[in-house]
N, C-alpha and C positions, 0 to 999 in steps of 0.2 A: 324245587328242593325246599322243604319246609324246615327252617331253623328258627329258633327263637332265642332271645337273650333275656335272661332274668336279672334285673338290676339288684335283686335281693340275694342272688347267688354269690358266695364268697370267692368262687373261682374267677380268675381273670377272663375277660371277654373272649380272648383268643382260645382259651381252654374250653369254654362253653361251646364255641363254634367247632373246634376239633372234636370234642366229645359228641356233639350232635351229628357230625358227619360220620364218625365211627359207628354210632347207633344206626344210622341209615344204611351203612355198608353191611353191618352185622345182620340187620333185619331184612336185607335183600332189596331194599328200595333203591339202592345204588349198586348196580352189578359191575362186574369186571368190564373195563373198557368204557364205562359211563363217563362222559365229560362233565367235569364240575364247572360251575359258572366262573367266568374270568374274575380275577381279584377285584377289579374296579366295579364290576356289576354287583358282586356279592356285597362289597363294602357299601355301595349306594343302597342296595335293597335293605340291608340291616342298619344303615345309618351309623356305620363305624368307620374308623380310619383304615386306609389301604394297608398300612403296616400290620394292623390287627389280623386281617385276613391272610396276609402273607405269612405271618407267624404261625397261624393255624395250619396252613398248607405245608409249611416247612416241617412242622411237628408230624403231620400225617405222612409226609414223605420219609422222614427219618424212621418212622415206625413201619415203613414198607407198605402202607395202605394206599398211597397214591403215587403216581409218577408225574413229575413236573418236567415239561419240555419248553424251553424258551421259545416263545412265538406261537406255540400250539396249546398252551395251557396245561391244566391238570386233569388226569384221568384216573379212575379207580384201578389199582393194580390187581394182579392175580392174587387170589387168597388161597394159600396152601399152608397147612401146618408144617410142612417140611421146611419152610423158611425160618422156623423158630424152634428153639430147644424147648424141652418140657419145662425147664425152670423159667424160661422167659414167658411162657404161656401161663404158668401158675402164679408168678409174682404179683400181678395186679389182683388176681383172685384172692391170694393170701392177704394182701393189704386190705381189700374190701371186707373180707371175713373178720380180720383183726379189728377193724373199726366197728363192725356190728357187735362183736363180743364185748369190746370196750364200752359200747353204748348200753350194754346190759341186756341185749336180746338173748332169748333162749334158743337153743339149738333148733327146736321145732319151728320157731318163727323165722330163723335164718333160712332153713331148708325151704319153707313155704315161699319166702321172698325170692330166693334163687329160682325156684320152680316157676313162679309167676313171671319173672323176667325172661326166663328161657322160653316159656310159652308165648310171651309177647314177641320175642324175636322170631320164633318159628312162624307165628301168624303173619308177621310182616314179610317174611321170605316167600310166602305163598301167594301174596297179593300182587 
């Protein structure tokens, strides 16, 4: 599992890790039932505190993306849109689009960026 931490990123490290795992799940590199590395192993691999990894895993569990079982670790949960309301799915998109508009991007640039990201996710799902 390829995750990187960017010291220049404003997001907390646990958030970078959670977002990286989200991207791997969305892109198909981590499929349903895939076992994630144990907290200790991932912490050692990334050179971070155990609590940082635990916080990332808890957030992913709370989002319904992974299942945590004491003693057997974390696995990628089933992904179905039925587990979420339309508003729950739109909220992060709305927030991201708002940030883009506030940054002064034009509609055409936003659409191009969204299309590029979707294409990247779809490419990852096929590999």
